[in-house]
C-alpha positions in Angstrom: 51.3 49.2 -41.8 48.0 48.6 -43.6 48.0 45.0 -42.4 48.4 46.1 -38.8 45.4 48.4 -39.2 43.3 45.6 -40.7 44.2 43.4 -37.8 43.3 46.1 -35.3 39.9 46.6 -37.0 39.2 42.9 -37.0 39.9 42.7 -33.3 37.6 45.6 -32.6 34.8 44.1 -34.7 35.2 40.8 -32.8 35.0 42.6 -29.5 31.9 44.5 -30.6 30.3 41.2 -31.7 31.0 39.6 -28.3 29.6 42.6 -26.5 26.4 42.4 -28.7 26.0 38.7 -28.0 26.4 39.4 -24.3 23.8 42.2 -24.4 21.4 40.0 -26.4 21.9 37.1 -23.9 21.3 39.4 -20.9 18.2 40.8 -22.7 16.9 37.3 -23.2 17.4 36.4 -19.6 15.7 39.6 -18.5 12.7 38.9 -20.8 12.4 35.3 -19.6 12.6 36.4 -15.9 10.0 39.1 -16.5 7.7 36.6 -18.3 8.0 34.0 -15.5 7.5 36.6 -12.9 4.3 37.8 -14.5 3.2 34.2 -15.1 3.8 32.9 -11.6 3.3 36.0 -9.4 0.2 35.6 -7.2 0.7 38.6 -5.0 -0.9 41.2 -7.4 -4.3 39.4 -7.6 -4.5 38.5 -3.9 -7.3 39.9 -1.7 -5.9 39.6 1.8 -8.8 40.9 3.7 -11.4 38.8 1.9 -9.2 35.7 2.3 -8.9 36.2 6.0 -12.7 36.8 6.4 -13.5 33.7 4.3 -11.1 31.4 6.3 -12.3 32.7 9.6 -16.0 32.3 8.6 -15.4 28.6 7.8 -13.8 27.9 11.2 -17.1 28.1 13.1 -18.7 24.8 14.1 -22.3 25.2 15.3 -25.8 25.1 14.0 -25.9 24.3 10.3 -22.3 23.3 10.1 -22.6 20.6 12.8 -25.6 19.0 11.1 -23.8 19.1 7.7 -20.8 17.3 9.3 -23.0 14.6 10.8 -24.8 14.1 7.5 -21.4 13.9 5.6 -20.2 11.3 8.2 -23.2 9.1 7.6 -22.9 9.4 3.8 -19.2 8.6 3.9 -19.7 5.6 6.2 -22.5 4.2 4.0 -20.3 4.8 0.9 -17.3 3.1 2.4 -19.5 0.2 3.6 -21.1 -0.2 0.2 -17.7 0.2 -1.6 -19.1 3.1 -3.6 -16.6 5.7 -4.8 -19.2 8.1 -6.0 -20.9 8.2 -2.6 -17.6 8.7 -0.8 -16.8 11.6 -3.1 -20.1 13.2 -2.3 -19.4 13.1 1.4 -16.0 14.7 0.8 -17.6 17.6 -1.0 -20.0 18.5 1.7 -17.7 17.9 4.7 -16.8 21.2 6.6 -13.6 19.7 8.1 -11.3 21.8 5.9 -12.3 25.1 7.6 -10.5 24.7 10.9 -7.4 23.3 9.2 -7.0 26.4 7.0 -7.7 28.5 10.1 -4.9 26.8 12.0 -2.4 27.4 9.1 -3.5 31.0 8.7 -3.3 31.8 12.4 0.3 30.5 12.6 1.2 32.6 9.6 -0.2 35.9 10.9 0.5 35.4 14.7 -3.2 35.2 15.6 -3.5 33.3 18.8 -7.3 33.7 19.2 -8.0 32.2 15.7 -5.5 29.4 16.5 -7.3 28.5 19.7 -10.7 28.5 17.9 -9.4 26.4 15.1 -7.8 23.8 17.3 -11.0 23.6 19.5 -13.4 23.2 16.6 -11.1 20.7 14.8 -10.9 18.6 17.9 -14.7 18.6 18.4 -15.2 17.8 14.7 -12.8 14.8 14.8 -14.3 13.4 18.0 -17.8 13.8 16.7 -16.9 12.2 13.3 -15.2 9.2 14.9 -18.0 8.7 17.4 -20.7 8.9 14.7 -18.8 6.5 12.4 -18.3 4.1 15.3 -22.0 4.0 16.2 -22.9 3.4 12.5 -20.5 0.5 12.0 -21.3 -1.0 15.5 -25.1 -1.0 14.9 -25.2 -1.6 11.1 -25.4 -5.3 10.4 -23.1 -5.3 7.4 -19.5 -4.8 8.5 -17.7 -5.9 5.3 -14.1 -4.7 4.8 -14.5 -3.0 1.4 -11.6 -1.9 -0.7 -12.6 1.7 -0.1 -12.2 1.2 3.6 -8.9 -0.7 3.4 -7.5 1.9 1.0 -7.4 4.3 4.0 -5.5 2.1 6.4 -2.0 2.3 5.0 -0.8 5.8 4.0 2.3 6.2 1.9 4.5 8.9 0.4 1.9 9.7 -2.2 -0.6 10.7 0.5 1.9 13.2 1.9 2.5 14.8 -1.5 -1.3 14.9 -2.2 -2.0 16.6 1.1 0.8 19.2 0.7 0.1 20.1 -3.0 -3.6 20.0 -2.3 -3.2 22.4 0.5 -1.1 24.7 -1.7 -3.8 24.7 -4.4 -6.5 25.3 -1.9 -5.0 28.3 -0.1 -3.9 29.8 -3.4 -7.4 29.5 -4.7 -8.7 31.0 -1.5 -6.4 34.0 -1.8 -7.4 34.8 -5.3 -9.8 37.6 -6.0 -13.0 35.7 -7.0 -12.3 32.4 -5.4 -12.0 29.4 -7.8 -14.7 27.1 -6.5 -13.7 24.1 -8.7 -10.3 24.1 -7.1 -11.8 24.0 -3.6 -14.0 21.1 -4.7 -11.1 19.3 -6.3 -8.9 19.6 -3.2 -11.7 18.4 -1.0 -11.9 15.2 -3.1 -8.1 14.7 -3.4 -7.2 15.2 0.2 -10.1 13.1 1.6 -10.4 14.2 5.2 -13.7 12.5 6.0 -13.1 8.9 4.8 -10.1 8.3 7.1 -12.1 9.4 10.2 -14.9 7.0 9.2 -12.3 4.3 8.8 -11.1 5.0 12.3 -14.6 4.5 13.6 -14.9 1.3 11.6 -11.6 0.0 13.1 -12.8 0.7 16.6 -16.1 -0.9 15.9 -14.6 -4.2 14.8 -11.7 -4.0 17.3 -9.0 -3.8 14.6 -6.6 -1.3 16.0 -4.2 -1.5 13.0 -7.0 -0.2 10.8 -7.9 2.5 13.2 -4.3 3.7 13.8 -3.5 3.6 10.0 -6.5 5.7 9.1 -5.8 8.1 12.0 -2.3 8.5 10.7 -3.6 9.3 7.2 -5.9 12.0 8.6 -3.0 13.4 10.6 -0.9 13.6 7.5 -3.6 15.4 5.6 -4.2 17.8 8.4 -0.6 18.7 9.1 0.5 19.1 5.5 -2.6 21.2 4.5 -1.9 23.5 7.5 1.8 23.6 6.6 1.0 24.5 3.0 -1.4 27.3 4.2 1.3 28.6 6.5 3.9 28.8 3.7 1.7 30.4 1.1 0.4 33.1 3.5 4.0 33.8 4.6 5.0 34.1 0.9 2.1 36.5 0.2 3.2 38.6 3.3 -0.2 38.6 5.0 0.1 41.3 7.8 0.8 40.1 11.3 -1.9 40.7 14.0 -0.9 43.6 16.2 -1.3 43.6 20.0 -1.3 46.8 22.1 0.6 45.2 24.9 4.2 44.6 23.9 4.6 41.8 26.5 1.5 40.0 25.3 2.7 40.5 21.7 6.0 38.8 22.5 4.4 36.0 24.4 1.9 35.3 21.6 4.7 35.4 19.0 6.6 32.7 21.0 3.5 30.5 21.5 2.7 30.7 17.8 6.3 29.9 16.9 6.4 26.9 19.2 3.1 25.7 17.7 4.4 26.2 14.2 7.5 24.1 15.1 5.2 21.5 16.8 3.4 21.2 13.4 6.5 21.2 11.3 8.6 18.7 13.3 5.9 15.9 13.1 5.4 16.7 9.4 9.1 16.2 8.8 9.2 13.0 10.8 6.1 11.6 9.0 7.5 12.5 5.6 10.9 10.8 6.4 9.2 7.7 7.9 6.8 7.3 5.0 9.5 8.0 2.4 11.8 5.3 4.0 8.9 2.8 3.8 8.3 3.9 0.2 12.0 3.3 -0.7 11.9 -0.1 1.0 8.8 -1.3 -0.8 10.0 0.1 -4.2 13.4 -1.7 -3.7 11.7 -4.9 -2.6 9.4 -4.9 -5.6 12.3 -4.3 -8.0 14.2 -7.1 -6.3 11.2 -9.5 -6.7 10.7 -8.6 -10.4 14.4 -9.0 -11.3 15.1 -12.2 -9.3 12.1 -14.0 -8.1 9.6 -13.7 -11.0 12.3 -14.6 -13.5 13.0 -17.9 -11.8 11.9 -20.9 -13.9 10.6 -24.0 -12.2 11.5 -27.2 -14.0 8.1 -28.7 -13.1 4.8 -27.4 -11.8 6.0 -25.1 -9.1 5.1 -21.5 -9.2 5.5 -18.2 -7.3 2.3 -16.7 -5.8 2.9 -13.0 -6.4 -0.4 -11.9 -4.8 0.6 -13.4 -1.5 3.9 -11.6 -1.3 4.2 -9.8 2.0 6.4 -6.7 2.5 6.5 -5.5 6.1 8.6 -2.4 6.9 7.9 -2.5 10.7 9.2 1.1 11.2 12.6 0.0 9.9 13.1 -2.6 12.7 13.3 -6.2 11.4 11.7 -5.5 7.9 10.4 -8.6 6.2 10.1 -9.9 2.6 7.9 -13.0 2.6 7.7 -15.0 -0.6 5.2 -17.9 -1.1 5.7 -20.7 -3.6 3.5 -23.8 -4.2 3.8 -26.9 -6.3 5.3 -30.3 -6.2 8.9 -29.2 -6.0 11.0 -27.0 -3.7 13.6 -24.3 -4.5 17.2 -25.4 -4.1 19.1 -23.9 -1.1 21.8 -22.5 -3.4 19.1 -20.5 -5.3 17.8 -19.0 -2.0 21.3 -18.2 -0.9 21.9 -16.4 -4.2 18.7 -14.4 -3.7 19.8 -13.5 -0.2 23.2 -12.3 -1.4 21.6 -10.1 -4.1 19.2 -8.7 -1.5 22.1 -7.8 0.8 23.8 -5.8 -1.9 20.9 -3.3 -1.9 21.3 -0.9 1.1 17.5 -0.5 1.4 17.0 -4.2 1.8 20.2 -5.3 3.6 18.5 -5.4 7.0 15.4 -7.2 5.7 14.7 -10.9 6.4 14.0 -12.9 3.3 11.5 -15.6 4.2 10.7 -18.3 1.6 7.5 -20.4 2.2 7.4 -23.4 0.0 4.8 -26.1 -0.6 5.2 -29.7 -1.8 3.0 -32.6 -2.7 3.5 -34.2 0.7 2.3 -31.1 2.4 -1.0 -30.5 0.6 -3.1 -30.3 3.8 -0.7 -27.8 5.3 -0.8 -25.8 2.2 -4.5 -25.7 2.2 -4.5 -24.6 5.8 -1.9 -21.9 5.1 -3.8 -20.5 2.1 -6.9 -20.2 4.3 -5.0 -18.4 7.1 -3.1 -16.2 4.7 -6.3 -15.1 3.1 -7.6 -13.7 6.3 -4.4 -11.6 6.7 -4.0 -10.5 3.1 -7.5 -9.1 2.3 -6.1 -5.6 2.7 -3.5 -6.2 0.0 -6.0 -7.3 -2.7 -7.8 -4.9 -4.9 -11.5 -5.9 -4.3 -13.8 -8.6 -3.0 -14.4 -10.2 -6.4 -10.6 -10.5 -7.1 -10.1 -12.1 -3.7 -12.8 -14.7 -4.4 -11.4 -15.6 -7.8 -7.8 -15.8 -6.6 -8.7 -18.0 -3.5 -11.0 -20.2 -5.5 -8.2 -20.9 -7.9 -5.7 -21.7 -5.2 -8.1 -23.8 -3.1 -9.1 -25.8 -6.2 -5.5 -26.5 -7.1 -4.6 -27.5 -3.5 -7.7 -29.5 -3.2 -6.6 -31.5 -6.3 -3.2 -32.0 -4.7 -4.8 -33.1 -1.4 -7.1 -35.6 -3.2 -4.0 -37.2 -4.8 -2.2 -37.8 -1.5 -1.7 -41.5 -1.0 -3.0 -42.8 2.4 -0.1 -45.3 2.5 -0.5 -46.5 6.0 -4.2 -47.5 5.5 -3.5 -49.2 2.2 -0.5 -51.2 3.7 -2.7 -52.5 6.6 -5.5 -53.5 4.3 -3.0 -55.3 1.9 -1.4 -57.1 4.8 -4.8 -58.4 6.0 -5.9 -59.6 2.6 -2.7 -61.2 1.3 -0.9 -63.8 3.4 2.1 -64.2 1.1 2.8 -60.5 1.1 6.2 -59.6 2.7 6.4 -55.9 2.1 4.7 -53.0 0.3 6.5 -50.0 -1.1 5.4 -46.7 -2.7 7.0 -43.8 -4.5 6.2 -41.2 -7.1 7.9 -41.7 -10.5 8.5 -38.7 -12.7 8.4 -39.4 -16.5 8.5 -37.2 -19.5 8.1 -37.5 -23.3 10.1 -34.2 -23.6 6.8 -32.4 -24.2 5.2 -32.7 -20.8 6.2 -34.1 -17.4 3.9 -36.5 -15.5 4.1 -37.7 -11.9 2.9 -41.3 -11.5 2.3 -43.3 -8.2 4.2 -46.6 -8.3 3.6 -49.5 -5.8 6.0 -52.3 -5.2 4.9 -55.7 -3.7 7.3 -58.3 -2.4 6.1 -61.9 -2.1 7.4 -64.8 0.0 10.0 -67.0 -1.7 7.9 -70.2 -1.2 4.8 -68.7 -2.7 3.6 -70.3 -5.9 4.0 -68.3 -9.1 0.5 -68.5 -10.3 -0.8 -67.3 -6.9 1.5 -64.3 -6.8 0.6 -63.3 -10.4 -3.1 -63.5 -9.7 -2.7 -61.6 -6.4 -0.6 -58.9 -8.1 -3.4 -58.3 -10.7 -6.0 -58.1 -7.9 -3.9 -55.7 -5.9 -3.3 -53.5 -9.0 -7.0 -53.4 -9.8 -7.8 -52.7 -6.1 -5.3 -49.8 -5.9 -6.7 -48.1 -9.0 -10.2 -48.3 -7.6 -9.1 -47.5 -4.0 -7.2 -44.4 -5.1 -9.4 -43.4 -8.0 -6.4 -43.1 -10.2 -6.0 -45.2 -13.4 -2.3 -44.3 -13.7 -1.2 -46.3 -10.7 1.5 -48.8 -11.6 2.6 -52.0 -9.8 5.9 -53.8 -9.6 6.3 -57.3 -8.0 9.4 -58.9 -6.5 9.9 -62.4 -5.2 11.8 -62.7 -1.9 15.3 -64.0 -2.4 
């Protein structure tokens, strides 16, 4: 009986312990939830009226604001042309372009059609004026060098989308706070960079490079759409009051117009994000494929992979291209290229891409030199800066010039030898590869064939003269000569 009582008391104590643990766990969750709510809640310290007034005040574009915009355009254009990051940052800080974009996001959030109309009109005027001013500057200014600061704004990627969205979040949250955080506003102005892309559009138009102009315009569109989208979401979260209209029909009409405009903003933002993300995935997969397969390939001789000339083209997902450039005195075997292609096709992000392998050889030195020259013109945007471009191309041209200088003008030499030596039947030439197991050398070897009735002392003397002549003629002391008597 006592044992049964002890068992019952033990069960009760276990149940009480379980209940205590459950209560403690619930209390911990409640405390954590309360802490996070107090930490992340931005509604309590939001000044809705002051925020609306500040955003609406920045939408206006006339008088002082127009001149500030013009000055910031010139400063940004000069900074981009001079490749000065500090000057470009200064232009971003004084640019008033952010005002209409915030106004557009706010008007969509609170159903304010009048503010939306003003924001769109002022933003359009600002964009047109910015591009026109930048175009005139670059068209008239004598120095039109494609600096790295300019080229950096011609190819947006997934990071630009994320910077614009989170920058917009930070900006509107700072705007909504009682006692606006000025440092946040300045930081967002630098991070999102609205002015430099518009100046790059003007530069692209001035030099008739539409790829530059369209790429920079896309970057500006990404920044504009995602900053406006972030503003819309934050003000909706903060429950800013909707604008009231006395006429119920007008209220419904405006609500529909604003909703359609919001959808028109969100749909392109979703498309842009998807497109840029797909390109990002393609390039990330391609770079990983190159690192794992191409860079690890070991040439038996002097061949090498030119990583800086790798070309990755997404082409909107249609016929993507991976172009690899190799140079040296040897070519990559077909079975190796086939293996690379098979490995590429196992990656779903690269399966549709064309793998193009461009190879050089000692007999194609002139073509290589021409190719490097042409490739340099197309690849300037891919390199980091002017000095690096110069160093890289000087290195490649010097190497190819050396190869070109070693090319044997066999036809000219054979004609000269035929004229000078009557007993000569034929002249042959080939490269001979030798090694002492420490290094490998490529040596030019000539073969002369004499007539059968030629006297031996004559052929020996003639062979010595031809050997000496070839060394001087080709400026190469390593030239070797073999002689054969006709059977």
